[in-house]
C-alpha angles and dihedrals in degrees: 000000000000118000123203136194116236092214126022122229093235109072098158093114142272123313114228103005108161093012119125111251141155129225116262108279094237089057094054091048091049093045097050093042095052095041091053094044093049096044092106087062105040100034098061089042091052091051091051092050091047090054091047093053092046095049098043100044143028117254140038123329093228137044133185131217132189116249139172112257141180113344092354099301117145124236140156122255122209122225140164110260110250098169131069117265113280092009115164112256098181091094092066092045092052091047094051090047087057092049090056089060102034126072097227135113115280096239117168128254093230099080098102100042111277108223090218092067121096120235106291092009092119091057092050091051096044092049095044090236090126087071095054093102088066084083083083088056088054091051093050091048101244092109139025132214093252125035145090121312108269108243132216119261092244090051091050091053090060094052120109115239094260092050092056089067088083089083089066083088120063113255114256147200089235131010151169092284093046093058096039106063105304104175091030094056131082126240092256090051090051091052091048092052092047091051090048090054093046090055096042102035111151143148093255094046089052091052091050091051092048091051090052095047101083095046088047092052092049090050091049092051092051091046091049091053092050092047092047093052092047092049092049092050097048096031087219114129121204103354088180092050114030095194089076092074096061092040093053091046088056091047091052091057093056 
């Protein structure tokens, strides 16, 4: 069993932010090899999802969003659009800002049927399939298959110096945090896991994380369904984190 520290001793700052740097060579070889070999699986699935989004909602199938990448460089991620065109996104940003300060699980705002989501958008988000287009980010070298979740620029600005060290590992489609609790963990626990991965990044650790990804996604989908049904029955949103109620009320008015 791997143990992690929730806060490292060295809080002086992040080494290498803003410096030019390439991903470890073994990572690029592993990424390209696996993406090419699995293309017969993910490519048809991506086409089906693209057609689903286009036929069930108005607007483009994809959208892009600026994120903070390796060593603090900025890049755009690609995702399937799961919200209606021109939907307000400030609710999610305010909610995540709260999670950074509060010591509560980082559960999603989608449990009770966010009106901003397109038909089937909740399933795409719960399964992680909305992030499938980030395979193109992997191919272009701005992301890797395994690494920390790439954060938003506004989120990164609020990090303490020691927390910014998480970008010393390339951002990934899946990661140590994603397969070790994710929505049941707090923000500080996510940071701790990301820092652990950055310090212990290796070929074998990446393979272990990849093998755990599909079971983790299935578990998250089942957990999301149970939580959604419970929230709909009780009409109480975020019992572990009361701020969710007011945020979802605001989302429902949009």
